[in-house]
C-alpha positions as CSV (number, residue, x, y, z in Angstrom):
1,X,-13.5,-28.1,7.6
2,X,-14.0,-26.7,11.1
3,X,-11.9,-27.0,14.3
4,X,-12.5,-25.8,17.9
5,X,-10.3,-22.9,19.0
6,X,-9.3,-25.0,22.0
7,X,-7.8,-27.6,19.5
8,X,-8.8,-31.1,18.6
9,X,-9.6,-33.0,15.5
10,X,-11.0,-31.2,12.5
11,X,-14.4,-32.1,11.2
12,X,-15.8,-31.9,7.6
13,X,-18.6,-29.4,7.2
14,X,-19.4,-29.7,3.5
15,X,-17.8,-30.8,0.2
16,X,-18.0,-29.6,-3.4
17,X,-15.8,-29.8,-6.5
18,X,-14.5,-26.2,-6.3
19,X,-15.4,-24.1,-3.2
20,X,-14.0,-20.7,-4.1
21,X,-14.9,-18.9,-0.8
22,X,-16.8,-19.2,2.4
23,X,-17.8,-16.6,5.0
24,X,-20.0,-16.3,8.1
25,X,-21.5,-13.1,9.5
26,X,-20.5,-12.0,13.0
27,X,-22.5,-12.9,16.0
28,X,-25.3,-12.4,16.9
29,X,-25.9,-12.8,13.1
30,X,-25.9,-16.4,12.0
31,X,-25.8,-16.3,8.2
32,X,-23.0,-18.5,6.5
33,X,-22.4,-18.6,2.8
34,X,-20.1,-20.4,0.4
35,X,-19.7,-20.3,-3.4
36,X,-19.0,-23.1,-5.9
37,X,-17.3,-22.6,-9.3
38,X,-18.9,-24.6,-12.0
39,X,-18.8,-24.7,-15.8
40,X,-19.9,-21.2,-16.8
41,X,-21.4,-20.4,-13.4
42,X,-20.8,-19.3,-9.8
43,X,-23.4,-20.6,-7.4
44,X,-24.0,-19.3,-3.8
45,X,-25.3,-21.6,-1.0
46,X,-26.1,-21.1,2.6
47,X,-24.6,-23.5,5.1
48,X,-24.7,-24.4,8.7
49,X,-21.3,-24.8,10.4
50,X,-22.6,-27.9,12.2
51,X,-25.1,-29.4,9.8
52,X,-23.4,-28.6,6.4
53,X,-24.9,-27.5,3.1
54,X,-28.1,-25.5,3.0
55,X,-30.1,-24.0,0.1
56,X,-28.9,-22.3,-3.1
57,X,-30.0,-18.7,-3.2
58,X,-28.0,-16.9,-6.0
59,X,-26.2,-17.8,-9.2
60,X,-24.0,-15.9,-11.7
61,X,-23.6,-17.0,-15.3
62,X,-20.1,-16.2,-16.7
63,X,-17.5,-17.9,-18.8
64,X,-14.9,-17.1,-16.2
65,X,-16.7,-17.6,-12.8
66,X,-13.4,-18.0,-11.0
67,X,-12.6,-14.3,-11.4
68,X,-15.2,-13.1,-8.9
69,X,-14.5,-11.8,-5.4
70,X,-17.2,-11.5,-2.8
71,X,-17.7,-10.7,0.8
72,X,-20.6,-11.1,3.3
73,X,-21.3,-8.0,5.4
74,X,-20.8,-8.6,9.2
75,X,-24.5,-7.9,9.8
76,X,-25.5,-10.6,7.3
77,X,-27.7,-8.2,5.3
78,X,-25.7,-7.8,2.1
79,X,-23.4,-9.9,-0.2
80,X,-21.0,-7.7,-2.2
81,X,-19.8,-9.3,-5.4
82,X,-17.2,-7.9,-7.9
83,X,-15.7,-9.4,-11.1
84,X,-11.9,-9.5,-11.0
85,X,-9.3,-7.3,-12.5
86,X,-9.5,-8.8,-16.0
87,X,-12.7,-7.0,-17.0
88,X,-12.4,-4.3,-19.6
89,X,-15.5,-2.4,-18.2
90,X,-15.5,0.1,-15.3
91,X,-15.4,-1.9,-12.1
92,X,-18.8,-2.6,-10.6
93,X,-19.9,-4.1,-7.3
94,X,-23.2,-6.0,-7.1
95,X,-24.9,-5.8,-3.8
96,X,-27.2,-8.8,-3.2
97,X,-29.5,-9.5,-0.2
98,X,-29.5,-13.1,0.9
99,X,-33.0,-12.5,2.1
100,X,-34.5,-11.4,-1.2
101,X,-34.4,-7.6,-1.0
102,X,-33.8,-5.5,-4.1
103,X,-30.3,-5.7,-5.6
104,X,-28.1,-2.7,-6.1
105,X,-25.1,-1.9,-8.4
106,X,-22.2,0.4,-7.6
107,X,-20.1,1.7,-10.5
108,X,-16.6,2.6,-9.3
109,X,-15.4,5.5,-11.4
110,X,-11.8,6.5,-11.9
111,X,-10.2,3.1,-11.1
112,X,-9.3,0.4,-13.6
113,X,-10.4,-2.6,-11.6
114,X,-10.8,-4.2,-8.2
115,X,-8.5,-7.0,-7.1
116,X,-10.2,-7.8,-3.7
117,X,-13.3,-7.0,-1.7
118,X,-13.9,-6.9,2.1
119,X,-16.6,-5.2,4.2
120,X,-15.8,-2.6,6.8
121,X,-16.6,-3.7,10.4
122,X,-19.7,-1.5,10.6
123,X,-21.2,-2.9,7.3
124,X,-21.4,0.7,6.0
125,X,-18.5,0.6,3.5
126,X,-16.1,-1.7,1.7
127,X,-12.4,-2.1,1.5
128,X,-11.0,-2.9,-1.9
129,X,-7.5,-3.1,-3.5
130,X,-7.3,-1.5,-6.9
131,X,-5.6,-3.1,-9.9
132,X,-1.9,-2.2,-10.5
133,X,1.2,-3.7,-12.0
134,X,3.9,-1.4,-10.4
135,X,1.7,-0.1,-7.6
136,X,-1.9,0.2,-6.5
137,X,-4.2,1.7,-3.9
138,X,-6.3,0.6,-0.9
139,X,-9.7,2.1,-1.4
140,X,-12.6,2.7,1.0
141,X,-15.9,2.6,-1.0
142,X,-19.2,3.8,0.5
143,X,-22.6,2.4,-0.4
144,X,-23.1,5.0,-3.1
145,X,-20.0,3.9,-5.0
146,X,-17.7,6.7,-4.0
147,X,-14.1,5.4,-3.7
148,X,-11.6,7.1,-1.5
149,X,-7.9,6.1,-1.7
150,X,-6.6,5.5,1.8
151,X,-3.1,4.2,1.1
152,X,-0.9,4.1,-2.0
153,X,2.1,1.8,-1.1
154,X,5.4,2.6,-2.6
155,X,7.2,-0.3,-4.5
156,X,4.7,-2.7,-3.0
157,X,1.3,-4.1,-3.9
158,X,-1.6,-4.2,-1.3
159,X,-3.7,-7.4,-1.8
160,X,-6.5,-7.1,0.7
161,X,-7.6,-5.4,4.0
162,X,-9.6,-7.3,6.7
163,X,-10.8,-5.1,9.6
164,X,-10.8,-5.9,13.3
165,X,-14.2,-6.3,14.9
166,X,-14.1,-2.7,16.3
167,X,-13.0,-1.2,13.0
168,X,-10.0,0.5,14.5
169,X,-7.4,-1.8,12.8
170,X,-7.1,-3.7,9.6
171,X,-4.8,-6.6,8.6
172,X,-3.3,-5.9,5.2
173,X,-1.7,-8.4,2.8
174,X,1.2,-6.7,1.0
175,X,3.6,-8.1,-1.6
176,X,6.9,-6.9,-2.9
177,X,9.8,-8.3,-5.0
178,X,13.5,-8.5,-4.4
179,X,16.6,-9.9,-6.1
180,X,19.0,-12.0,-4.1
181,X,22.4,-13.5,-5.1
182,X,24.7,-16.1,-3.4
183,X,28.3,-16.9,-4.1
184,X,28.7,-20.7,-4.1
185,X,32.2,-22.2,-3.5
186,X,32.8,-25.2,-5.8
187,X,35.1,-28.0,-4.8
188,X,38.8,-27.3,-5.3
189,X,39.9,-27.1,-8.9
190,X,36.5,-25.9,-10.2
191,X,35.6,-22.2,-10.7
192,X,33.4,-20.3,-8.4
193,X,29.9,-19.6,-9.8
194,X,27.2,-17.1,-8.8
195,X,23.6,-18.1,-8.4
196,X,20.8,-15.6,-8.3
197,X,17.1,-15.6,-7.7
198,X,15.4,-12.6,-9.3
199,X,11.9,-11.4,-8.6
200,X,11.3,-13.6,-5.6
201,X,8.0,-12.7,-4.0
202,X,8.2,-11.3,-0.5
203,X,4.8,-11.4,1.3
204,X,3.9,-9.7,4.5
205,X,0.9,-9.0,6.8
206,X,0.4,-5.5,8.1
207,X,-1.7,-4.4,11.0
208,X,-2.5,-0.7,10.6
209,X,-4.6,1.7,12.7
210,X,-6.8,3.9,10.5
211,X,-6.6,6.8,13.0
212,X,-4.0,8.2,10.5
213,X,-4.6,8.4,6.7
214,X,-1.2,6.9,5.6
215,X,0.7,4.2,7.3
216,X,4.4,4.4,7.8
217,X,5.8,1.0,6.7
218,X,9.2,-0.2,7.8
219,X,11.0,-3.3,6.7
220,X,11.8,-5.7,9.6
221,X,14.4,-8.4,9.5
222,X,15.9,-10.0,6.4
223,X,12.9,-12.1,5.4
224,X,10.9,-9.5,3.6
225,X,8.5,-8.6,6.4
226,X,7.1,-5.2,6.9
227,X,5.8,-3.4,10.0
228,X,3.4,-0.4,10.0
229,X,3.8,2.3,12.6
C-alpha cells in the first residue's frame, strides 16, 4: 500500500501471498525491490510505486527462506542479504547487484550471527545487530567484512539501526524486560491477592548521534521508554 504524506486514501501497489520486505532507494535513484517467501525459496522482484509489480531478478533456495534479512543500498547499486541468527555457520553477507554485476560475499568473523541488516546513509558500510540472549552489539561493517562494535547496550537488546539521510543520526530499536506487580483489592470478605506480570517486553526507539562512540541511554517515564543523550 502507499499513501501521500499529505494524507488521503491508501492505494494498493502490489499483492502476494507473503511479502517479507520492501524497500526503495533514495532519490534521485529510482530502484524499488520487494521479496516474497515461498515454499523453499525467497524471490526478489522490482516494483514501481505507481504501476506495481515488475520483473524477478534474484532467487534464493532455502528450506527456511523466512530467516533472511536484506537491505537495498541508498544509491540502488547493491542488495545486501544475510541469513538470520539460526545459522550454525559464521555469518555471511551476500552482496548482489540488481543490475547484474558480479556478486560478493562478506564473512563476518568473531560474531555468532546477525539479527538485522541496514545500509549506512553513504552506501559504504552496513549497520547490523549481532545475536545475543542477554545482550548484543550494534556493529558497523565495511565492504570488506570488517565488523566494528559501536554500542553494547547493558541489560537491553538492540534490534536494528536505520540512519538519517545525512548519516549523522540513527534510529535504534531497543528491547528490554521488566517485572511488574499489582495489589488487587477483592470485594469485602474475600482475601487480597497479588497479580504479577513477569518478563513483559518493553520496546523503545532511540535516536542517537554517532559523533560519540557510545550513547548514554536514560530511562524516561514509566512506560519503558529510553532516551539517548
